[in-house]
N, C-alpha and C positions, 0 to 999 in steps of 0.2 A: 388346239382342242378340236375334235370332230365329234359330231353327234350322229349316231346311227339311228335311222328310222326305218319303218317298214318299206318305204319307197326308195331308200338309199342305204342298202346293206353295206357295211364297212368291215365285216369280219375278215375278208381276205386282205384288205389294207392293214387292219390291226395286226394280223398274224405276220405279214411281211415286214412291218415296221417295228414289231415288238411293242406296240402301243400299250399303255397302262390304262386299265379300266378304272376310271375315277370313282365308280361306285363301290369297287372292291379293293382298289390299290394293287391289283394283281396285273402282272404282265400277261398279255394275251398269248396263250400257248399256240405255237405253230403246229397245226394238225396236218399240214401238207406233207406229203412224202418227199424224200430226197429226189425221187424220179420226177414228181410233179414240179418241184422247184427248178430242176435242171431243164425240164421242157419249157417252163415259163421263161427262164433266162434265155434259152435258145430262140424262142419266139421273139422276145424283145430284141435280141441282137439281130435277128433276121429282119425284123420290121424296121429297126433303126437304119440298117444299111439298105433296106429295100424301098423306103418311101421315095427315094429319088429314082429308083428302078422298080416301078410298081409291080412288075411280074414277080420279083423276089418276095415282096410283101404278100402278094396273093398266094403264092405257093407255100409260104411259111404258115399263113393262116389256115389254108386247106390241110396242111400236114399236121400242125401241132394242135389245133383246136379240137378236132375229133378225138385225138389221143388223150388230151387232158380230160375231156368229158368221159371217155371210156375208163379213165383211171379213177373216176368217182368224184372229180372236182365239180362243184356246182358253178353255174354261170356267175352268180354273185361273188363267189370266192375268186373266180378267174378275173372278173373286172376289177375288184378291189386290189388284187395282187398286181395286176397290170398297171393300175394307177400308181401303186406304191413303187414299183420298179422303174417306171418310165413316164412320169407325169408330163414331162415336156416333149415327149416323143409323139404324143397323140395330139396333133394340132390341126389347123385348117388344111394343111398339105397332106394329111394322112388319108389313106384310102379306106375310110371307115365303111363305106358301102360294100367294098369287096370283103372286108372282115365279116360284115353282116351276112353276106351270101355264104360264107364258109361255116356259119354257126351249125353245130350238130343239132338234130331235131330236139333233143331234150333241152338244150340251151335256148333254142329258138322259142320254145313254149315258156320257159322260165322268164326270158326277156320280155315276151308279150305280156305275161302276167304283171311284171314290174312296170312295164310301160302303161298298162291300163290303170294302175294305181297312181300314176303321175298326172293323169288327166282330170 
């Protein structure tokens, strides 16, 4: 069971996992497009193969993240989807700082808003 809060949006995770909303007993409808799902999977595959070769991960972030944002995906849905697809691939060896540098402006502001609510 996972609980979504204002500071921890899980909609992307719920869509990617087909989670059941316990308040309604309904499976979360996946609102992501086929193209968005394919881009996310491409990013995850590049990141998984790229953490040992950080340049690959950096290029993948710079390539996919702006395209996902331009496709209309929110930062919250991106993060939730990424966690659902590859929870063990984002670890202490991950180049999170480089991913942060690749954030599209819209996602950077959404991330900042979420970060402020965590403080």
